[in-house]
C-alpha positions as CSV (number, residue, x, y, z in Angstrom):
1,M,184.8,-3.7,67.9
2,K,187.3,-1.0,69.0
3,V,186.5,2.5,70.2
4,K,189.3,5.1,70.2
5,Y,188.9,8.6,71.6
6,F,191.3,11.4,70.7
7,E,191.1,13.9,73.5
8,D,193.1,16.6,71.7
9,T,190.5,16.8,68.8
10,D,187.4,15.4,70.7
11,T,187.1,12.8,68.1
12,A,185.8,9.2,68.5
13,Y,186.7,6.4,66.1
14,V,184.6,3.3,66.2
15,E,186.0,0.3,64.3
16,L,183.3,-2.4,63.8
17,L,185.1,-4.6,61.3
18,D,188.7,-5.2,60.4
19,K,188.2,-4.8,56.6
20,P,189.5,-2.5,54.0
21,V,187.6,0.7,53.5
22,F,186.1,1.2,50.0
23,E,184.4,4.5,50.5
24,T,183.9,7.2,53.2
25,R,180.4,8.8,53.4
26,E,179.5,12.0,55.2
27,I,176.3,11.4,57.2
28,S,176.3,14.8,58.8
29,E,178.7,17.7,59.4
30,N,180.4,15.8,62.3
31,I,179.8,12.1,61.4
32,L,181.6,10.1,58.7
33,I,181.1,6.4,58.0
34,D,183.4,4.0,56.2
35,V,182.0,1.2,54.2
36,D,183.5,-1.9,52.4
37,D,183.0,-2.7,48.7
38,K,179.6,-4.3,49.5
39,G,178.3,-1.3,51.4
40,N,178.7,-2.8,54.9
41,L,179.6,-0.5,57.7
42,V,183.3,-0.8,58.7
43,S,183.9,2.2,60.9
44,M,182.6,5.5,62.0
45,T,184.2,8.8,62.9
46,I,182.5,11.3,65.2
47,E,183.8,14.8,65.5
48,H,183.0,16.8,68.7
49,A,182.2,13.4,70.3
50,K,181.4,14.6,73.8
51,E,178.7,16.8,72.4
52,N,177.5,14.7,69.5
53,A,177.7,11.3,70.9
54,G,177.5,11.7,74.7
55,L,181.0,10.2,74.9
56,W,181.5,11.5,78.4
57,E,179.2,8.6,79.4
58,F,180.4,5.5,77.5
59,S,179.3,2.1,78.6
60,Y,179.0,-1.4,77.2
61,Q,176.4,-4.0,78.0
62,E,176.0,-7.5,76.5
63,I,172.5,-8.9,76.6
64,T,172.2,-12.6,76.3
65,H,169.1,-14.3,74.9
66,R,167.4,-16.7,77.3
67,E,164.8,-19.1,76.1
68,T,161.6,-19.4,78.2
69,A,160.1,-22.8,78.9
C-alpha cells in the first residue's frame, strides 16, 4: 500500500493494489475510488484530505494474531 499526499491541492491518494483501473466511482463529493474489472478496490482519492480524512494525524499499526493456549 502506498499513500501519497499532495500538499498544494490537499489531496491524498491511497494505492492499495498495483492493478489496472477499470472504473472510477464517486463515493461522495470529495472521495473517489478506483476498482479493477472484478470490482475490487484498487485505489482511493480523497480531496480536502486534512478535513475529510484527518490526514494531519496519519499513523500505521500492524496487529499480529497471537494464538492462546
